[in-house]
N, C-alpha and C positions, 0 to 999 in steps of 0.2 A: 066263498066256496070254490070259485074258479082258481083263485090264488092257491088255495090249499091243495086242489087237484094237481095243479102244475108243480107244486113243491113236492108232492108225493111221487109224481111221475119222474121228476128229476132224480129223486133219491133212488127209485127203482132202476132207472137207467144207469146211474152210477154204480149201483150194486151189480147189475147185470154185466156192465163193461169190466168191472173189477174181476168178476167170476170168470168171464171169458179170457181175460188176460192171465188169470191165475192158472188156467189150464195149460197155457203155453210157457209161462214164466219159468225161468231156470237157466241152467248152463247147457249149451248145445255145441257139439263139435261138428263143423262142416267137413264131412269126409269125402264128398264127391260133388263135382260140378260138371254137368253135361251141356256142351255148347256146340251146336252144329255138328253133331255126330262125334265130337271129340270129348274125351273124358279127362278131367283133371282132378287131382286129389290134394286139395290145399291144406287140409287139417288145420283149420283155424277155429279158435274157441270163441264163442260169443255168449255173453250173459244177457238174457232178456229179463231185466229187473221188473219187479212188480209195479214200480212207479212209472213204467213206460220208457225208461232209459235203456239204450242198447250199448253195451260196454265190451270192448275187446282189449286185452292186455292192459287192463286197469285204466283204459282211456275211453271216455264217452265218444262214440262214433255217430250217435244219432238217437232217434226215438222210434218206438214201435207201438202198434195197436192192432189187436186181433179181433175180428168180427166172426164169432162162432156161427152166426146164422148164414152169412154169405161165404164163410170159410176163407176170408181174405186177410192178408197181413199187409198193413200199411207201414211203410218205412220212410223216414225223413232224415236227412243228414246235410249239414252244411259243409262237411269235409269232402264229400264225394257226391256230385249231382246224379251220377249214374245209379247211385244207391236208392234214390227217391222213387216212390211209386207204390203201386199195389201189386201183390202177388197172390196166387191161388194156392192154398194148402190142400194138397190132394191126399196126404196121409198125415195123421197126427195121433200117435199112441203115446203111452208112457215112455217108450224107448226110442221111437223113430219119428222123424218129421220129413216130409218131402214137399218142397215149395217150387212152384213154377212161376217164373217172373221174367218178363221181357224175352220170352222164347227160350229161356234156360231153365234147366232142372237142377235143383240143389237138394242134396240128401244130408240130413243131420242125424246124429246120434245123441241122445240125452246123456249128460255127464252128471253123475252124483258125486260131489266132492268127498263124502264119507267113504264111498266105495273105492274111489281112486286112491285115497290115503291108505285104505286097508290093503289094496292090491299092491301098491308100491312098497309098503312095509314087508309084505309077505314075499316079495320078489327077491329080497336079499341084495338088491343092487344099490341101495343107498350107500354113499361113501364117496371117497376121493379116488379118482382113477387117472392114470397116465396113459395116453393113447399113442400107439405107433402110427403117427401121421406122416405120410411120405412128403407132404407139401410144406410142413412146418417143422422146425427143429425141436420145438417144445409145445406139447398140447396136453392140457389137463381138463378133466370133466368132473364136476362136483354134482352129485345127485343127492338132493336134500329131501327130507320128509317134512311135510306130506307130499309136495309135488313140484318144488322149484329146482331148476338146474342152472349151473354156471359153466360156460365153456371158455377157456383161456388158451389162445394160440399165439405163439411168439416166434419171430424170425428176425435175425440180424438186429436185435435191439428194439424192434417194434412189436407191440402187443395189442391184440384184439380181444375184447371180452363180449360175450353174448349171453343173455339171460332169457329164461322162459320157463315153461311148464312141461313136466314129463309125466306120462301115464304108462304103466305097464299093462300090456295086453297078454294075459296068461293064455287065452285060447289060441292066439296066433303066434305066441312066443315072440313078441315084438315090443319095442318101446316107441311110443308116439311122442315126438318132440314138437312143442309148439312155442314159437318165438322168432327171434331175428337172426338166428344162426344160419349161415350159408352151408355149413358142413353138416349139421344135424338138424334136419327139418322133415316133419312128416313121420310116417310109419316106417320104422327100420327094423328088419328082422334081426333076431338075437339067437346066438348059438354058443355052445361050449361054455355056458355060464357055470361058475364055481367060485371057490374061495380065492383062486389065483387069477380070476378075471373073467372076461367074456369077449365075444366077437360080435361086432356090428357089421351087417352086410349092406353096404351102400350100393347104389346102382353102378358106380364106377370102380369101386374097390372094396376091400374089407379093412376094418380097423380093429386091432386087438387092444383091449383095455387091461392094464395091470394095476394092482393096488399102488396108489401114490402114498408113500410113507412120509408122515410129517417129520420135518427135520428140526425139531426143537433144539437138538443138541448144537446145531450150527446157527440158530437164530438167537442172538443175544441182543435184545433191545437196549439201546443206549438211553438211559433214563436221566442223565444229567442235563443241565441247561447252562446257558451263558452266565447265569447268576452264580454258578459254582466255581467261577474263575475270577476271584477278586483281583482288582487292578493292582493292589499292593503286594500280591503274592507272585513274585517273579519266579519262574521255574528254574531249577538248578540244571543248567545245560550241561554241566560237567558229568551228569549222570547218563547222558545220551551215549550210545555205544560206538558211534562212528566219528570220533573227533579228528582223526588224522587221515588226510586225503591220500598220502603215500601208502598207508596201510590198506586203504580201499583199493588202490590201483594194483597192489601186489596180490590182494586176495581175489580179485576178479579177473586177473590176466589169463587164468586158465578156464574161465567160465565162458561158454559160447552162447547158450540160450537159457532163458528162464521161462517156464510155462506156468500160467495162472488159470485156474478154473474161475469163471465169472458167473455168479448166480444172482438172480433177481427174485426177491420174495413175492410170492402170490399170497397176500395176507389171508384171503378167504380159505386157502387150503393149507397154510403153514408149510409150503414146500418152496424150494428154490428152483426156478426154471433156468436152465443153462442153454442159452441160444448161441453162445460163442465162447471161445477162450482167447487169452492174450498171450502173445509171444513177445519177449523182450530180447532182442539181439544185443549182445554185450561186446563192445570193442574197446580195448585198452591200449594206450601208448605209454609204456612205463618210462620213457625217456622224458616226456614233457613235464610231468605226467598228465594224462587226460583219460577220461572215461566217457563213453557214449552209450546210451541205451536207445535203440531204435525199436519202437513198439508197434505191433501189428494186432489187429483183430482177425481171428480165423473162424469162419463159419463152415458149414458143410459144402458151400459152393464158392466161397470167395475168401481171399486174404488181402487185407488192405492196411497200409500204414496210417496210424492216426496221430502219432506224436513222436518227438525225439527229445531226449534229455542229455545235456552235455555239461561236463564239469572239467575245468582246466583253466589255468591262468587266473583271470579275474572272474570268470563265469562260475557262479554258484560257490565261490570260494568260502563263504561264510554260512552256507546252507547245510546244517547238520542232518537234514532229512532227505538229502539228495538220494535217489532221483525224483522223489516227490517234492512239491513245493512246501516250504516251511509253513506250518499252520500257526494261527494265532487267534485266540489264546490256546495254550496247551498245558497239560500237567502230566508228570511221569508217575504212573501207578505202581511200578515196581518191575521185578523180573519173574518170569514164569516159563515153564516148559509147555509148548503147544504142539499138538500132534495134528498134522495135516497130510494130504495125500503124498507129499514129497518126503515125509518123515517126521521126526520129533526134533525140535530145535529149542534152544534156550534163547529167550527173547526179552527185550525191554519193551514194556507195554506203555503206550502213550494214548491219552484221550485228548481230543481237541475239538475246536469249533472253527467253521469256515462260513461266516455269515449265519444263516439259519440252518446250515448243514452240520451234523455231528459226525465226527471221525474217530475211529479207533485203530491204532497201528500196532503190529507186532514186528519189531525190528530185530533181525537175527544178529545176535551179539558177535558171533565169530565169522560172519560173512558180511562185511560192510556193503551197503547199497542194496541188500536183498531183504524184502519184506516177506515174512511168512504168511501174514494174513492182514487184510484191511476190511473194515466194515464202514459203510457210509449210510447214514440215515437222515431222512428229511420228511417233514410233514407239511404239505402245502396249505394255503389258506382255506381250502375246501375240506381239509381233514384227511386227504388221501396220503397214504404212506408210500414213500420211495425208499427201498432198503436193498442194499447190495452187499454181497460177500465175495471177496477176491482171495483165493487161497493158492499158495504155491503148490503146483502138482508135480513138477519135475525140474531137475537141473541137468543140463547137458554140458559136459566138460569137453575141452579141446584135447585132441590126442597129444600125449607127451612124447616128443621125439628128440 
C-alpha cells in the first residue's frame, strides 16, 4: 500500500511540475534588464522548452524549472556560472514576465512564432536590400520569411556575414533584430517604408535600404569539370586571337589605363558585391618591343598595387594569354559579341581549369592584351562557393600629339 501511495504521489508530482512548466514554456524576448538603476535593452530571444531545456539561437544554454507555488524560476547552466540560481517571478501573464534575480530585474515579452510570421509577411519588408552603409563599401540585407535575416558587409575584399531573427513591430513601426550582427541589433525604428525601400534609424546614423536586384544576367555558372578536357584533345592555339606580339605592342601603345569592375557573388542574394575596382596602367616600348601592365586595386579609401605583368624579350614570349597566365587545360568555345560597361566587343571565348578553379575568358579580338570579361569559380571542400566577375568598364587612351 505504501509503495502504491508513493508511486501515485510521484505521478501527481510529475504532472504538477509539468503543468507548472507548461504555464511558462514557450519563446520569450528579453526586452529590458535593470541593474543598479541602469536600464539595458538586450533583445535576446530565449526558448523555454517543455522538457526543461533553455535554448538561445538554437543553442542549449542551460535548463530551467518553474515552481508555481513559490513563483521561483531555477536556472542552471554549464556555459555561464552567473546564470545559475533561483529568481523570483513577480509577473507572469500570457504576454509578459518579470523576473528578479541577483538584484536585477528582467522583463520579457512572450513571442508567438505564428504571430511573428504573420506580422513579418504583412510588413512587406521581406526581400533583398542594399544598404547605404558609410562604413562599408558593400552591404546587403536579406529579410526572409517567416523570420530569418542575413547581413553581408564587405570592404577591401573582406566579407562579414551575420545571421539571426527579425520581427516587425507594427505598433512602434520598428524591426527587432536578434542575432550576432554588430550593425543591426535590437529594436530599430523604421520610416519611409515603400516599394523603393525604407530607412532604419540607428543611434549613430541612418541607413537607407534600396531593393537589391538579382543579377542573373551576369551570373553564369561554370558547369564543366576537368573531365571535360580529355588529355588527347589538344587545343588549336592558332584560333587564339593574339598570336603576334608586335601587333599587341602597336595596338596598346595608345592605351593608358584599363579599368575593370570586380564583383563577388553573394550566393544567398544572387547579387554581385563590388568592394573595389581594378586599374591596369599600360606602358609600351615599341622599339624593344615590350609591354608592361601595372595593376592596382582601388577602394573608396585606398589605392594599392598588387601585381605587374611584363612581356618582352624572353619574358612571356610564348604566352598567348598575356597579361594573364596561360591556363591548362583549356578549350576554345568560339567567337561571340559581349556587351559590358565599356561597350560591345567581338571576343574569342575560352574555358579553362586551374587546379580546382574554373575560368572563363573573353579575349577582345581587335585589342590584343585586353580582356572584356573574366569569370572565376571555385567550390571549397565545405561546399562554399567563391565566384567573381571582372568586366572591362572603361579604356583611357593617351592624347595623340
